C-alpha positions as CSV (number, residue, x, y, z in Angstrom):
1,M,-7.7,10.0,-7.0
2,R,-4.5,10.6,-8.7
3,D,-5.7,13.4,-10.7
4,Q,-7.1,15.0,-7.3
5,L,-4.0,14.8,-5.8
6,N,-2.3,15.9,-8.8
7,R,-4.4,19.0,-8.6
8,G,-3.4,19.9,-4.9
9,I,-6.7,18.8,-3.5
10,V,-6.9,15.8,-0.9
11,P,-10.1,14.0,-0.4
12,D,-11.1,13.7,2.9
13,D,-12.2,10.2,2.1
14,I,-8.9,9.3,1.1
15,D,-8.1,5.4,1.3
16,V,-5.0,4.6,3.0
17,H,-4.4,1.6,0.7
18,C,-4.9,3.7,-2.8
19,L,-2.3,6.5,-1.2
20,A,0.3,3.7,-0.3
21,G,-0.1,2.3,-4.0
22,L,-0.1,5.9,-5.4
23,I,3.0,6.8,-3.6
24,K,4.3,3.2,-4.3
25,A,3.5,3.7,-8.1
26,W,5.1,6.8,-8.3
27,F,8.5,5.7,-7.3
28,R,7.9,3.2,-9.5
29,E,7.5,5.5,-12.5
30,L,10.4,7.2,-12.1
31,P,13.3,6.7,-14.7
32,S,15.3,5.2,-12.4
33,G,14.8,3.6,-8.9
34,V,16.0,6.0,-5.7
35,L,19.0,3.1,-5.1
36,D,19.9,2.5,-8.6
37,G,22.9,4.5,-8.1
38,L,24.0,1.9,-5.8
39,S,25.0,-1.7,-6.6
40,P,23.1,-4.5,-4.8
41,V,26.0,-5.9,-3.2
42,Q,26.8,-2.6,-1.6
43,V,22.6,-2.1,0.0
44,L,22.5,-5.9,0.6
45,Q,25.7,-5.9,2.9
46,C,24.7,-2.7,4.5
47,N,23.8,-3.8,8.4
48,T,24.2,-1.1,10.5
49,E,22.7,2.5,10.6
50,E,26.4,4.0,9.9
51,E,26.9,2.0,6.8
52,S,23.6,3.2,5.5
53,V,24.6,7.0,6.2
54,E,27.7,6.2,4.1
55,L,26.1,4.4,1.3
56,V,23.4,7.4,1.2
57,K,26.3,10.0,0.7
58,Q,27.2,8.1,-2.6
59,L,23.5,8.8,-3.8
60,K,23.0,12.0,-5.7
61,P,21.4,14.5,-4.0
62,T,17.9,14.1,-5.8
63,E,17.7,10.2,-5.0
64,S,19.2,11.2,-1.3
65,A,16.3,13.6,-0.9
66,L,13.5,11.3,-2.4
67,L,14.9,8.6,-0.4
68,S,14.9,10.5,3.1
69,W,11.3,11.5,2.3
70,A,10.6,7.9,1.9
71,I,12.1,6.4,4.6
72,D,10.7,9.7,7.0
73,L,7.3,8.6,5.5
74,M,8.0,4.8,7.0
75,A,9.1,5.7,10.4
76,D,5.3,7.7,10.6
77,V,3.8,4.7,9.2
78,V,5.8,2.4,11.7
79,E,5.2,4.5,14.5
80,E,1.4,3.6,14.3
81,E,2.4,0.0,14.3
82,E,-0.4,-0.6,17.2
83,L,-3.1,0.5,14.8
84,N,-2.1,-0.6,10.7
85,K,0.3,-3.5,12.2
86,M,2.9,-2.6,9.5
87,N,6.3,-2.8,11.8
88,A,9.7,-1.4,10.4
89,R,10.4,-5.2,8.4
90,N,6.8,-5.6,7.1
91,I,7.1,-1.6,5.6
92,A,10.5,-2.5,4.0
93,M,9.0,-5.6,2.2
94,V,6.2,-3.5,0.8
95,F,8.3,-0.4,-0.3
96,A,11.7,-1.8,-1.0
97,P,10.4,-3.2,-4.7
98,N,9.8,0.2,-5.6
99,M,13.0,1.8,-4.8
100,T,15.0,0.4,-7.5
101,Q,14.3,-0.4,-11.4
102,V,17.3,-3.0,-11.5
103,S,15.3,-5.9,-11.3
104,S,12.7,-5.0,-14.0
105,H,15.6,-4.4,-16.3
106,T,17.0,-7.8,-15.3
107,V,13.8,-9.7,-16.2
């Protein structure tokens, strides 16, 4: 599946779970995590949309763009919660570990 997608071919029978796994793997395989430019304390203390916006402004443009794309994707998935059972909390729990390499380097 990965090879086909890398060649720009999207199979008609693509499994959404496989696709989600490939997206998560892609983020995990980046040389550094999208959120690695921020301290874990900053991220954990971020509680409002305004605080989130200010925090994202501290990211490099590439990381900011990748985070924006991921958030847009997650929002699209959450819009279909009635069909896929993925609410904002669930999708955050699934994707958050793939947004940083910090935990894999500290173990």
